[in-house]
N, C-alpha and C positions, 0 to 999 in steps of 0.2 A: 513385447515392444518396450524399448528402453524408456525410462521415466521422462527424460528430456525430450525424446521424440513424441511421447504422448502429450506432454505439455504443449509442445509446438503445434501439434494437431489441434488441441483444444483452443489454443490462442487463435489459430486460423479461423476456427468456427466463430469465436467471439468477434474477431475483426470483420468477418462477413456480416454478422448481425449488426455491426455498427455502421455499415456502409450507407451513405446517403449522398446522392449525386450532387446536391447543392452544397452541403457541408464539405464534401471531399474536394470541391473546387476551391474553397477558400481557407479551410482549416487543415493543419497538418494531420497526418495519420496518427491516431492515438498511440502513445507510447505505453506499453505494458511493462510495469516494473517486474523484472525477472525474479527478484527475491519474494515479492508478494505472490507471484504466480506459484512459486515453489511451496510457499506456506499454504496457500489456498488448496492446491492439489493434494498436499500431504494430509491436511485436515479431512478432506472429503474421502480420501482413500482410507484413512484410519477409521473413518465412520462406516466403512463397508460399501460405499457407493462405487459403482462401475458402469461401464457401457453408456447408454443414452441418459440414464439418470445422473451419472457423474457429469456428463457433458452439459446438461441443462442447469444443474446446480453450480457448476464451475462458471458457466457463462453468466448466470445471475450475479454471483459474487463479484466477478471481475468487471462486469458492467458497472456495478455500484462503485467499485474501487476506481475504475477508469474515469467515471463521471467526476468524482471528487479530485482525482489527480489532474484532470483537464481543467477544472476550475482553479486549481492551484497554479497551473501554467499561466494564468492571466497575469500574475505578478511579474512574469518575465517579458510581457509584451509592452512595447513602448506606449506611454500614456497618450501620445498623440495619434496612435493607431486605433481610433475609436471603433471602426468597423471590425478590425481583427479581434478586439476585446469583446465586442458584442456577440460576434459569431462564436467565439470560444465559449462564452457563457451558454449560448444556445446549444452548442455541441454537448457540453456537459449535461445540460437538462435533458437533451434527447437520449443520451446514453443511460441516464438515470431512469427515464421512463421505460426503457426497454427491459430493465430488470424485473419490473412488475409482471410483464408479459412472460418472461422466462419462468418466474416463480409460479405463475398461474398454471403453467404446464406441469410443474411439480406438485401442485395443490398443497403447498406448504405455507399456510397462513402464519404460523408462529415464526417462521424464518423471515417473512415479509415484515412482521412487527420488529423482530430483532434487528434487521438491517435498517429499518426506519429509525429506530432508536440509536443505532450506530451512526447514521448520518447526522442526527441531531447532536450526538456527542462530539463528532469530528468538527462540525461547524462551530459549536461553542468553543472548542479548543482553539480553532483557527482564529476566532474573533479575539480571544484572550491573548493568543500568541502574537498576532500581528498588529493589534490595535491598542493594546494596553500600554500606557506610558509608565506604569508603576509596577511592572512585573519584577518579582524577585528573581535572582539568578537561578535558584533551584526550580522555580516555576517554568523556566524556559525549557529545560530538559524534560520535565513532566509534560509540558505542552507538546513538544515534538513527538514524544512517545505516544501520546493520545492521538495525535494527528496521523501518525504512521500506522499504528496498530489497532486503531479503533474498530474498523470493519472486521478484520480477521479475528480479533479478540471476541467479538460478539458471535462470529461464526463458530469459534471454538466452544464458547459457552452453550450455544444452541445445540451442538452435537454432543455435549457432555464431555468435552475435552479440555476442561478448565486447567488441568495440570500443565498444559502447554502454553498458557497465556504469559507467564513470566518470560519464557524463552522467546515467544513472538515479539513481545514488547522490547526486550533488550536487543534482539537480532535486527529488527527493523530500525531501531534507533542507530545502531552501529552502521547499518547499511545506508541510512539517510545521511548521517553525519559524514560518512566517508565518501559519499558520492556527490554531495552538494557542490555545484560548480561556482556558487556565488556566496560569499560570506554574509548571509542575511542577518546574522545575529552577532555582528562584530563586537558589540559591547559586552557580549557574554562568552567570548571565546575561552577564557580561562576556566569558567565553570563547565562549559560543554566539554572541553578537553578532559578535565578530571572525571566527569561523568562517563565519557566515552571509554576511558581506561578502565573504570569500574565495570562497565557493561561488558567489555571484552573479557574481563576476568570472570564475571558471573556466568557467562555463556558456557564456560568449561564444565559447570556442575549442574546446569539446569536441564530438566527433562525435555526432550524434543521427540517429535514423531520418528519412529524407527526408520521410516522410508527416507528420511532426510539425512540420516547419519553418514551414508556413503559420500554425500556431497558437501557436508558442512566443513570438513577440514580444508578441502580445496577452495571452497567459497570464502571462508574466513581468511585464508592465506592471500587470496586475490584482493580482498578488501584492505588488508594490512599493507600489502605491497604497492597499492595504488598511490599516486601522488595525492597528498592530503594537506589542505591548507591549515588544518588544525594541528596536525602532527608532522610538520615538515621534517623533523629529525628522524622520523621513522618511515618516511615515504620512500 
């Protein structure tokens, strides 16, 4: 089975696990970031997981990631839509709770601890990123990287794949900055633009999972060719 097809099948399993009749009525279907899906899948495959074991680990990791991404979506909901914001928080909490169940099936207590620490890391980065009035320009890029790669970096470390963490951090930063539809950090565009160019350069030499290599050239080209509010001259 081709990798993309297998990831699609795994995502369908995750989405079925997320189904909740009440939440589905009021909250949009969770959006799973395809770049994070690729990274999660490649890390687990590089670690020798397959079959049902791969499915349960992948579901647990992506449930945590989706929970955090769902909470992130709150920033895009109109402030006067109180019910929508409250239900989105509830949805994120619901998805987060499901990952404990998935990991209990794997009987992997160390990974539960690793992901719990990752959630703490990401939330602390989010607080500094969005609510600090005195952030230095270089701290914005660092915060975005921590926010985007926090979960998957912990997963890499848990499975002894630390050599891929620099790649994960830079790639997900490029992905996030290139796809952001809203200039959330308009005061720091110059810094982020420079850091984005550096990250794209570093990705050429950083070690990545072998399973990703056939996709990376095409994926990076797609990111570079997409309309980009930070790099309009290269869009």
